[in-house]
Legacy VTK file of the C-alpha trace (Angstrom):
# vtk DataFile Version 3.0
C-alpha trace
ASCII
DATASET POLYDATA
POINTS 222 float
1.940 -10.882 16.249
2.026 -9.029 12.790
4.138 -9.084 9.728
7.184 -6.755 8.971
5.302 -3.583 7.150
6.993 -1.451 4.312
5.588 1.696 2.747
6.891 1.837 -1.103
5.939 4.995 -2.776
6.783 7.595 -5.569
6.298 11.150 -4.974
7.721 14.191 -6.354
10.297 16.829 -5.894
7.674 18.333 -3.532
6.446 15.510 -1.644
2.787 15.295 -3.954
2.198 11.080 -4.918
-0.393 12.627 -7.296
-1.977 15.751 -8.946
-5.076 17.796 -7.499
-7.075 15.436 -9.870
-6.145 12.552 -7.974
-5.600 10.129 -11.147
-2.360 8.376 -11.746
0.755 10.513 -12.550
4.055 8.340 -13.611
6.654 9.558 -11.111
8.502 6.091 -11.407
11.299 6.137 -14.740
11.228 2.366 -15.913
14.143 1.019 -13.583
12.371 2.074 -10.072
9.302 0.263 -11.684
11.456 -2.838 -11.962
12.781 -2.430 -8.366
8.744 -2.097 -7.216
7.958 -5.466 -9.098
10.450 -7.177 -7.005
9.463 -5.845 -3.905
6.053 -7.287 -4.897
7.665 -10.257 -5.621
9.602 -10.735 -2.527
6.558 -9.855 -0.727
3.730 -11.723 1.032
0.879 -9.244 0.655
0.728 -6.227 -0.681
-1.862 -3.700 0.412
-3.799 -0.314 -0.493
-6.453 1.863 0.743
-9.569 1.718 -1.545
-9.250 5.562 -2.546
-5.676 4.767 -4.443
-7.867 1.710 -6.165
-10.485 4.105 -7.207
-8.257 6.817 -8.103
-5.525 4.395 -10.061
-7.067 1.098 -10.542
-4.100 -1.059 -10.030
-3.579 -4.575 -10.428
-0.852 -5.351 -7.613
0.135 -8.417 -9.430
3.605 -9.195 -10.398
3.818 -8.050 -13.990
7.708 -9.873 -14.775
7.005 -13.159 -15.618
10.526 -14.747 -14.516
9.227 -13.285 -10.960
6.475 -15.372 -10.845
8.004 -18.002 -12.113
10.414 -17.309 -9.440
7.723 -17.359 -6.198
6.303 -20.296 -8.060
9.659 -22.517 -7.501
9.472 -21.356 -4.212
6.532 -23.519 -3.561
4.067 -20.047 -3.277
1.650 -18.373 -5.755
2.888 -16.602 -8.469
1.285 -13.251 -7.019
1.081 -11.963 -3.285
-1.915 -11.644 -1.799
-3.839 -8.140 -2.306
-5.129 -6.759 0.326
-7.616 -3.396 -0.068
-8.403 -1.757 3.360
-12.000 -0.035 2.281
-14.328 0.681 5.883
-17.402 1.117 3.387
-17.147 -1.807 0.782
-16.613 1.120 -1.684
-14.394 -0.990 -3.947
-15.607 -0.736 -7.275
-17.141 -4.253 -8.539
-15.056 -4.177 -11.967
-12.029 -3.358 -10.389
-8.953 -4.845 -11.520
-7.737 -5.739 -7.967
-10.224 -8.259 -7.269
-10.310 -12.045 -7.807
-8.760 -14.584 -6.377
-6.266 -13.938 -3.917
-7.743 -10.747 -2.910
-8.661 -9.418 0.514
-11.053 -6.828 1.226
-10.868 -5.823 4.616
-14.415 -3.718 5.451
-16.046 -2.349 8.803
-18.781 -3.743 10.366
-20.599 -0.662 9.170
-19.990 -2.159 5.793
-23.752 -1.805 3.731
-24.685 -5.714 3.203
-25.984 -5.126 -0.046
-22.096 -4.151 -1.469
-20.503 -7.003 0.722
-22.928 -9.005 -1.100
-21.478 -7.855 -4.697
-18.056 -8.147 -3.630
-18.039 -11.155 -2.474
-18.391 -13.008 -5.437
-15.146 -11.523 -6.575
-12.809 -11.711 -3.617
-12.280 -12.613 0.044
-14.631 -10.329 2.631
-12.321 -10.157 5.770
-14.832 -8.023 8.654
-12.405 -6.322 10.707
-13.528 -3.705 12.811
-16.509 -1.179 13.898
-17.161 1.882 11.876
-13.762 1.984 9.936
-11.067 -0.979 9.427
-9.267 -1.593 12.422
-5.849 -1.957 10.863
-4.074 -4.047 13.600
-6.492 -6.399 13.707
-6.008 -7.095 9.846
-2.390 -7.272 10.469
-2.737 -9.976 13.056
-5.274 -11.589 10.879
-2.550 -11.549 7.934
0.040 -13.011 10.031
-2.009 -15.939 11.016
-2.792 -16.191 7.364
1.174 -16.761 7.186
1.913 -13.026 5.822
5.461 -11.952 7.459
6.371 -9.209 4.798
3.493 -6.746 3.593
3.948 -3.686 0.779
1.730 -0.693 1.521
1.440 1.176 -1.726
-0.344 3.717 -0.300
-2.262 5.916 -0.419
-2.065 8.894 1.967
-4.119 8.281 4.491
-3.232 4.414 4.579
-0.583 5.561 5.005
-1.176 7.736 7.932
-3.027 5.709 9.500
-0.668 2.888 9.743
2.351 5.258 10.729
-0.515 7.190 13.220
-0.543 3.611 15.121
2.840 2.288 15.013
2.396 -0.364 12.317
5.356 0.482 9.826
8.750 -0.484 10.215
10.418 0.716 6.680
9.323 4.093 4.603
11.192 3.395 1.111
10.277 6.031 -1.177
11.697 6.942 -4.673
10.995 10.739 -5.324
11.044 11.974 -9.007
12.720 15.186 -10.733
9.112 16.880 -10.988
6.900 19.529 -9.222
3.629 18.774 -9.126
2.138 21.573 -6.740
-1.662 22.099 -5.409
-2.240 22.251 -1.781
-5.507 19.784 -2.203
-2.591 16.932 -4.215
-2.115 14.463 -1.864
1.096 13.801 -0.165
2.946 10.717 0.902
1.172 11.015 4.321
-2.280 12.754 5.004
-4.527 12.292 7.639
-4.755 14.532 10.636
-1.079 14.794 11.092
1.139 15.013 14.258
0.675 18.342 16.628
3.941 16.973 18.186
6.441 14.137 18.702
6.773 13.824 15.106
7.474 10.339 13.908
11.141 10.133 13.745
13.370 7.993 10.985
16.707 6.645 10.520
17.707 7.219 6.843
19.889 3.772 5.729
20.234 4.522 1.941
20.102 7.124 -0.629
20.640 5.807 -4.184
20.508 7.705 -7.520
17.768 5.661 -9.726
16.577 7.142 -13.286
16.927 10.155 -12.550
15.477 10.379 -9.424
16.479 9.592 -5.741
15.713 6.234 -3.804
15.213 7.169 -0.134
14.490 4.114 2.341
14.259 4.733 5.856
13.813 2.742 9.184
11.329 3.715 11.267
12.809 4.704 14.984
10.134 3.383 18.260
9.661 5.743 20.443
11.623 4.855 24.287
LINES 1 223
222 0 1 2 3 4 5 6 7 8 9 10 11 12 13 14 15 16 17 18 19 20 21 22 23 24 25 26 27 28 29 30 31 32 33 34 35 36 37 38 39 40 41 42 43 44 45 46 47 48 49 50 51 52 53 54 55 56 57 58 59 60 61 62 63 64 65 66 67 68 69 70 71 72 73 74 75 76 77 78 79 80 81 82 83 84 85 86 87 88 89 90 91 92 93 94 95 96 97 98 99 100 101 102 103 104 105 106 107 108 109 110 111 112 113 114 115 116 117 118 119 120 121 122 123 124 125 126 127 128 129 130 131 132 133 134 135 136 137 138 139 140 141 142 143 144 145 146 147 148 149 150 151 152 153 154 155 156 157 158 159 160 161 162 163 164 165 166 167 168 169 170 171 172 173 174 175 176 177 178 179 180 181 182 183 184 185 186 187 188 189 190 191 192 193 194 195 196 197 198 199 200 201 202 203 204 205 206 207 208 209 210 211 212 213 214 215 216 217 218 219 220 221
């Protein structure tokens, strides 16, 4: 068993989630940022890849005091679990995502000295041999009570989850800008499908701020 997994992201009109410099680019408007905060509050856990941690240094915590209080009233911690998929334990020890309620998932090839340093600030979960076994990680999270998992990328993690058939829904805010650049990260990077491309079913399209919010259901192969 695994949690319900949905990817939430923002991309430019040309499909980029950042520039070729791989630094954080604000694509969403204020209304969409509030929507993202609500999604976090409604989730049991939020996951990113180590590339996102290095590039953006996110907190992955709920920003709204009202939403944090709402979670406490439901008898759950004020923030969802924060998960970092990091095969080689490259997460900086000063990263803002770390702290109580954070799990860094690593492979068995992660250096011991890095694990020792990170373990002082977070929980370490060893899943997989030379890279994080995402299916094993999701099964572990399910056993921990995670039923709804929000994935905030980046493109490499998104690809790995989609390739392995571990995503149920994709929600994307398309912002009114063009970023360009053949080396700029996209919503889904990785090797890519040579054929038999992953199909999606559009569930909704809504104008938010000056952009468009698209929600797709991932179509399972027969």
